[in-house]
N, C-alpha and C positions, 0 to 999 in steps of 0.2 A: 504493499499500499504506499510505504513511503517513497518507493521509486516512482510509482505511479503519480504521486502528488507532486514530485520533484519535476517530473518530465511535463506535467501539466503545466506547472508554473514556468518551465522554460520555454514551452510553447507560447503561453500568453505573452511573457515578456519579449519574445522574438518577434510576436505579431504586433505589440505595441512599438517595438523598436522599427520594424519594417513600414509601419504606418506613418510613424514620426518621420522617417526618411524620405517616404513618398511625399508628405505634406511639405516638408522642407524643400525637396526638390521642385515641386509644383510652385513654391513661392520664389525661389531664385532663378526661375526659368523665364519671369516676366522680363520685359525689355522698357526700362523707363528713360525717357529723355528728360535729363536734369536740367538742361538748358543749352542755347546755341547762340552763336554770334554770326551775322553777315558782315563781310568786310566792306567798308566804304573807303575807297581810294581816296588820295588827296586831291585837291581841286586842280593842280596842274596836270592831271592825266584825264580831264574831261574832254570828250569829243563834243564840239559844239558844231553848228552848221558850216562854219568857214573851214574848220580842220578837217571835218568829213569830205568836203568837195576837194580840199588840197590833197588829201591822201589819195583819192581817186585820180586827180588829175596828174599826179606824180608819174604814174606809169605811162611811159611815152610810147608804148608798143599799141595802145588801145586806140582803135578807130572810132568813128562816130557810134557805130553799131554797139560796141562794148561799152563805150561812154554813156549811151542812152541807156542801155540795159541796166548798168550799176547805179545811175542817178534815179531810174524808175523803182529799182528794189528798195533803195534807202527811203524813197518817198512814200512806198508802200509797206516799209518795215513795221510800222507801229511803234517805233522808237522815238524819244524825244531827244532833247538837245543836252542832256546832263549825264549820257552814259560815259564809261571811261574805257581806256585803251593802254597798253604798255607803253612805256616810255620810247623804246627804239622806233615805234610806228609813228608816234607824235614828233619825233626827232628827224624823222625822212630816212631812217635806216632800216625800214622793214625788209628790204630786199637782201640785206646783208647782215643778218642778226649774228650776234656772238653768243657763245656760250654762257658767258657772264650776264647777258641780257636776260636769258631764261630764269638763271639763279637769282638774280635780282628781283626779277617779277614775283617768284615764289617767296623769296625772304621777306619782301615787303608786305605780301598778305599774311604769311604765317606770323610774323613778328607782331602784326597788328591784332589779327583775329584771335589768335591762340592766346596771347598775353590778355586780352580783354576777357576771354572766356574764363580763363583761370582766376582773374580778379573778381569777375562776376560772381562766381559761384564758390569762392574761398576754398577751391580744392587745388592741392599742391600737384606739380608734375610728378613727384614721387608717388603719388596715390594711384597714377595711372596704371593699370594692369596690361591693358590692350590697347595697341595703336593702330589705327587703319588710315591710310590716306589715299585717294583716288585722283590722279592727274593723268588724263588720257595721253597727251601729246609731248610729255617730257619725262624721261625716264633715266636720269643719271646713275652713276656708281661712284661712291656709295648711294644707296637709294635715299629719295626724299625723306622716307620714314627714319632712316638711320640719321640723316641731318637733323630731324627734329629731336629725336632721343638724345642726341650729343647736345644740341642746344639747350635744353631743357633738363640735362643731367637725370634721365629718368632711370630707373632701377635696372640692374642688369638681367633680371628675369621678365622684363616687359616683352610681351608678345607682339611683333610689329608686322603689318602688311602693307605692301605697296601695290595698289591696284592700277593698272595701266591699259589703255586701248579700248575701254568700255563705253566711252562716249558720253552722251548726255543722261543716259540711265545709270551712270555709275554710282551715285550717292546712294540709292536705295539697295544696290549690290553691297556696298560698304555696310549699310544697316543690317543687311542680311547676314553678312559675315559676323557681325557683333552678335546679332540674335543667336546664330548657331553656336557661338562660342559660349554665350549664356547658359547654353542647354546643359553644360558640364555640371552645373549647380554650384560651383564655387562663386562666392561673392566677388564681383567684378566690377572695376569702373573702366569705362573705354571711352577714348578720344577719337572721334572720327573727324576727318578733315576732307573737304570737297572743293575741288576748284578746276580750272583749266588753264593750260601754258599757251598763250597766244604768241608771245615773242618770237619763237623759233619757226612759226607754222604759217606765215604769210605766203600767199600764192602770188607769183610775180608773172603769171602767163595771161593768156587770153581766152583759154577754154570758159565759157559762161557757166558750165555745170560746175566748176572749180572756183569761178570768181565769188560765189555767193557767200562762201564762208567768210571771206574778208569783210563783207558787209554785216552779216548777221551777228556774229559773236562780238562779245564785249567781256571787259575784265570783271570778275566777281570771285566770290569764295566765301565758304562758311566752315565753322568749325563746331562740332557737337559733342558734349559730354552725356554718356548713357551708363547705366548701371542695371544691375539684376538684384541689388540689395533692397530687400523690403523696407529695411529700416530709413532708406532715403526716398521713400514714395511721396511723404508729405513735401518733400522739396522739389521733386520732379514736376515737371510742366504737363507731361503728357505719357500715355502708356500705349506701347505698340499692340494693336489687336491681331493683325494679321499682315502678311506679306506675301505677294504673288508674283513670281518671275516667269516671263514667257520668251522663249528664243526660237526664233523660226529660221535660224540659219542654214538648215537643211535645205530650204529653198534658194535656188540660185538667184532668182530676181530679188529676194528679201536680202540675201547677203551682199549682192553687188550694188544696191541702190545707194548706199552710203558708205563710201570707203576712201581711205588715202590711197593716192596712186600717182603715178608720173604722166604727164601729158605728152604730146608728140613732140614739143620741144624741149623736153628734160626737166621741166618745172614740176615739183612736186606740190600737191595740194589736196583738199578734202573734196572729193567729186559727190556731188547731190543728183541723183538721177531721176529721171521722170517716173520711174516706178516706186519712188519713195512714198508717195501719198498712198498707193495701193497696199504696200508692204506694211505702213503704219496701221492702216484700217484692218488688215488682217491679224496682225499681232496684238491689236487693241481688243479685237472680237474674241480671240483665243484666250487672252488674258482675263478679260470680263466673265467669260463662261466660268471660269474656276473661282472668280471673286464673288460672283452673285450669291451663291448660298451661304456665303460667310458674313454677308452685310444686309441682306433683305429681311424685313420682318416676315413671319410666316403667312400672312394674308398676301403680300405682294409676290412671295415665292410661290405661293399656290397658283397665283394668277399667271405667273410665268410659265410654270409647268404645264398649266391648262393650254395656253397659247401656243407653246411648243409642239404639243402633242396635236393640236388642232392644225397647225401649220404642216405637220409632216403626213396628216392624213389628207388635206386639200392640196397641198404641194403647189402653191402658185408659182408659176415659171419666173426666174430671174429676179425675185425678191427678196433674197438674202435672208438673215435671221430677223423676221418681223417680230417676233416675240420679244427679242431684246430691245427694238426700238420702241417697245410699248411701256417699259419699265420705268417706274417713277423712283429713280434712285434717292430722291431726297426722302423718301419714307425711311431710309436706313442711313442716310449720310446728311450731315448738316453743313460742311463746307468742302470746298473742291480746289485742291492745288494743282493746276495743271502745268506741264512744263511750257515754258514761255519760247517756243520754237518759232513763233510769228503768229501774226493775226488768222492766218489760215487753219494753223494747227489748234488754236484756241476755239475758233468758230466751228472747226469739224468735231471736236470734242462736245461742245456746247449742244450742237445739233444732235449728236449721236447719244447723248445721255439725257436730252430733253431739258435742258438747264435754262435759266433765266439770265439776263444781263448783270444781274446783281450776284449771281453765283459765279460768273467769270470775270467780274470786275477786278478781284485781286491779281489774276494772271495778266490781265491786259493792262494793269497799272504798273506791275512789275516790269514788263516787257517794255513800256514807255519811260520807266525811270531809270531801268538798269540795263535793258537790252536783254539779248539771248545770252545769259551767263552759263549755259551748258549744264552740266550735272548739278550745279549749286542753285539754279533758278527757283527749285521748289521751296527754299528756304527763304528766299525774298519774298515769295508769294505769302508763305505762313507769317513772314514778319510784317507784311501789310495787314494781314487779318489781325494780328495781334494789335498793332498800333492803332487800328480802328476800332479796337476793343469788341470784335466781334465773337471772340472764343470764349465760351462759358463753360462752367464746369458739366461735365457729362457729354458734351458735344463731340461727334464724331467727324474726324478729318480724312478726306480722301487725298492721296497724293498719287499723280500719274506721271510716268516719264517714258521717253522713246529713246532708243539709242542705236548706234550702229550694230550690226550683226546679223538679223536685225532683232531688237529686244523692245519689249514693252514690259515695264514693271510697274506695281502699284501697291499700295499699303494703307491700313487704316489705323489712324492714331485715335485714342479717347482722351479728351482733356481733362486733367486732374482737378484744375481749379480755374477760377475767371483769369484771364491773361490780359495785359494791357501794356507791356513793355515796348516802347517805340522802336528801340534800337537803332539800326541803321537808318530808319525811315523818319528819325525824330525831327530833322530839320526840314524835311519836305512833305509830311503826311497831310499837313493842312492844305496842301495845294492840290490835292488828290481827292476824287477826280477832278481833272482840269475843267475850269469853268467855259473855256472855249474848246471848240472840236477842230480849230483851224490847224492844218497840218504844218508842223514848223519848217519842213523843208520845200514844201510846195512854192512857197513865195520866192525862195532863193533859186530853185532848180526846175521850177515849172516849165520854164522856156524849152527845156530838152524836147518836149513832145512835138513841138512845132519845128525843130530844125530838120534839115536835109543835108544830103552831102554837098550841095551846092552853096548852101548858106552858112554851114558850121565854119566857124573860125575858132579854133581851139584858143590860140593865143589871145584873141580879142576878149573871148569869155573870161579867161583866166585873169587878165587885167581888170575886167568889170568886178569880178569877185573881190580882188585885192582892194579896189576902191571902196567897196561897201564896207569893208571891215578895216 
């Protein structure tokens, strides 16, 4: 009997221990966003109307066709006159960048954003257990992750990852890497850094599909501190509910629609092909088919299932997934952070998700103020929402990104408390949305639509612009 009693007690104790371990593991597999900082470059890096035109005009290989193409792109880009560019581009050295130009661009961002983040959260660099940085277009040796670990004297056992080549979707890939590391159960603080290197990646040729990146991308960056420690939940701004990654690279059209390559003249640049919209739509649909069950309330999910079955029975020709286009995503999501790839990207997502202008305002305003800052654009959109005091406790925020490969990544955050930090938006948030809808570039460059090969005088136009400013 004594042996039986001892065995019974051991079984009970083991069961209690396993239950406690399971409970503890579940608590430490959450991913909390402690805080984040968006980089605001200094005023001497602003791209205004004059400098934007000068940068385009400097490429003497461009004819009227290319000149008109670039000016039309910038007129329709959705960007304002306070975006930022690297110093070597503003100084006229974009066609001959140095290695130090790229390092200086990264150092200026890191020194500002990461320092501000540690100061803001009162967390020491020595407390960081995991470091992840994503920069697609610049991968030196030692890595940028090692450069950061050295600069901030991080511990010798810090786990560091340097993510490159992932394009505009890289920020959520970094968050996914952090989330998966958290599943180990060990209490961890992670520093995730997201930016893009523009200094060494200027395209000096005249292929229109590769000239677009020169106009569309702008300087930006963000730094985020995350943890799985439940003791820091009260300090955290948001909790990650789910993250979905979709990669359609097995399809040749999707793989080739956005890629770095060499043109016929030997110039290297980022090619954005005509198949890009189609690839984006396909990746977006694939991603949201997996996201829908995780975000929709039961009633909306039941309607989606019913419509899907009905569509398969009726099979209307060439109509695509009609069931998805009828979903009201606002029943499960309160705010939408859409990648600021351009007005066409934002409008396509707005139509696809049946959103209002209010829903997409943060993305449009982030595009206007900061431009397309690649993988870090989501955080400027989130910053706008916070500066406008839209984010309340319990709200759910959707982030959607697109990137080379071709990839579509999405995630849902739950807001832990009412938020209202203006951050990088502090000095400009009261000016948004703009009171006027006048295009800032149309007045200066609208003449390009009326020019012909016979009337176009490049030198005369350049002189006119110099007199205006």
